C-alpha positions, 0 to 999 in steps of 0.5 A: 209528879203530882201537884203536891210534890211540885209545890214542895219542890218549889218551896225547897228550891225557894228556901235554898235560893234565899239561903244562898242569897243571904250567905252571899250577902254576908260574904260580901260584908265580910270581904269588904271588912277584910279589904278595909282591914288590909287598907288600914294595915298598909297605911300603918306600915307606910306611916311607920316606914316614913317615921323610921326614915325620918329618924334615920335621916335626922340621925345621919344629918346629926352625925354628919354635922358632929363630924364637921365640927 
């Protein structure tokens, strides 16, 4: 293999490595955003569940108080 072909091969390898590295960096950002989205989603579900449970307990307490009258 002559020097010109070696140099071309090294340049192509370098470009591929840079390309892969940039894609990995974008994937890491995408994955981090995805995890953050799931965390927000889980917090919304927990908040909603707490509100519904509070409503049910309040309604049951009110019904029990009305039954005692």
